[in-house]
N, C-alpha and C positions, 0 to 999 in steps of 0.2 A: 329818378330816385330808386334805389334798391333797398328793400327791407330784408335783412337777414334774420330769419326767425324759425322757430319750431312751432308748427301749427297746433301742437298739443299744449303749448304753454300759454297760460292766461296773460302773462306779461307781454308776450309777442302779439296775441290777439288784440290787446288794447290798441297797438299801433295800427294793425290792419283795420280795425273798426273805425278809428279816427280818419284814416285815409279814405275809406269807403264812404263814410258819412259826409266828408267834405269834398268828395270827388277829386282827390289828389291822385295824379298818375304815379304809379309805382310798379316795380317788378318785385315779386316775392321770391326770395332765394331760400329754399328750405334747407335748414341745418339740422342734422340728426345729432342732438346733444348727447344722447345715450351712447353713441358710437364715437364720441370725441370730436365731432364736427366743429365745435367751437374752440377747440384747443390746437388746431392745426397752425403751423407757422403762417400760412396765408391769412387765416382768419384773425390771428393775433395781431397782424399788422393793422387791421381795421378796428379791433377792440382789444386792447391789452389786458382787460379783465377776463377775456375769454368767455363772455356771456352773450346770450341773445335776449332781447332783440338788439340789433344794431342797424341804424339807418345810415346809408351812404348817400349823401346829397348829390345833386347834379354836378356840383363843382368839385366833387371828390372828398370833401370833408366828411367825417363820420361823427355820429352822435350815439351815445349809449345810455342805458337806464330808461326803462319804459316810460316812466312819468315825465322825465326830462324830454324825451322824444315827442310825446304827445303834446306837452306844453309848448314845444317849439312849433310843431306842425299846425296847431290850432290857433296860433296867435292871430288876432284880428277877427276871429270867427265867433259865432254865437255859443260855442262850447266853453268860452271863458267869459265870465260876467264882466260887463263893462264898468260896473261900479267897483271901486277899489276894495271896499270891505268885503263884498261878496266874492271877489276874486281871491282875497286872502282866506276866506272861509273854504273855498274850493281847494286852495293849496294845503290848508290844514288837514282836510280829509285825505288828500293824496299823500301827505307825510304820514298820517296815521295808518293809511293802508299799508305802507311799506314797513312800518315799525310795529304795529299792533294787530294786524290782520293777516297779511301775506305770510309772515313767519310761522303762523299756526294753521290757518285754513289751507293755504297752498301746500304746506309741508305735509299735512295729513293726507291730502290728495296724492302728492308725489309718492309717499310711502306705500299707499294702497295701490295706486294705478301703475306706477313705474317699477316699484320694488316688489310688488305682489304680496305685500303684507296683509294679513287679515286685520280687521279693525281692532280685534282683541290684542294684536301685537304692537299697535301704535302706542307710543308713550302717552299715558293718561294725562300728563300735564299738557301735552300739545292739544289733545282733544278738549280739555277744560279751557285752555286759553282761546281755542277756536270758538267755543260756545260763548265765552265772555265777549269776544269781538262781535259775534252775531247778535247777542243780547243788546249790545250797545247800538248796533244798527237798528234793531227792532224798536228800541226806546226812542231813538231820534226820528225814525220814519213814522212813528205814530202821530207826529205833528207836522209832517211835511211830505209832499209828493215825491220830491227828489232830495238829494243831500244838501243842496243849497236852495232851499225853498221850493218853488214851483217850476223852476227852470232847470232843464237837463244840462249838465256840465261835465267837464273832464273828471270831476270827482266821481260821478256815476259810472263813467267808463272804467275808471281805475278800480273801483270796488266791485263792479259787476263781474269782472273777468274770473275771479275765483269764487265769489259768493254763489254764482249760478250753478257751479259744479261742486259745491261744498259736500254734498251727499256722497260723492265719489270717495271722499276721505273719511266717511263715517260720521259726518256732522249733519244729522237729519234736520231738515228745515220745517218739519210739521208744526213745531211750536213757535214759529216765527211768521205769523200771517202778514205782518207789515213788510217784512223782508221779501216774502213771496210775491206780494202785490207789486212792490218796487221792482223786483226782477222782471216781472211780466211787462211793466210799463217801460222799463229801460230797454228790454229786448225789442219792444214794439218801436220805440224811437229809432233804434239802430237797424231795424229791419232784420233782426235775427230770428231764426226759428227757436222755439222754446228748447232750453237745455234738457228738459224732462218731458 
């Protein structure tokens, strides 16, 4: 399997972390998205959306969208709850991540890190929505070790990717102690060095 990704992208790191956690063999193919690497004719034959990550399976089929890729790769593993309701809760968090977290937390980081904007230049609405997402995580994690109870799942992988680096985009984590605790626990499960 080949994983086409940008090592600076949280969405791409989700796929790498799942492969590493499950000891799935893969070759990482670095794509420089800032230099148009995901827009070349060759890449677009693998992913017509022109986005990373993209997984190219051993049989040549390709799969796009980070959460779809990790959901596919982790089938049958302990990263997906075996009980149907718990699995649906995991999916709900993954949908929420793409709709109510990533568009704010990741975009703030992108503007600061990739575009070189000062935090004061980032749209205040993006920052506000990012804090709303972090506050929701804080509220939920006050009553649970991980996002789906006490068991680490793909929901945690999905949300860890950009939450652990939220401060890069001006979203300070000092007022979110439960989120900070969860980040440390999730990093430990995945064998990651602390982001900070």
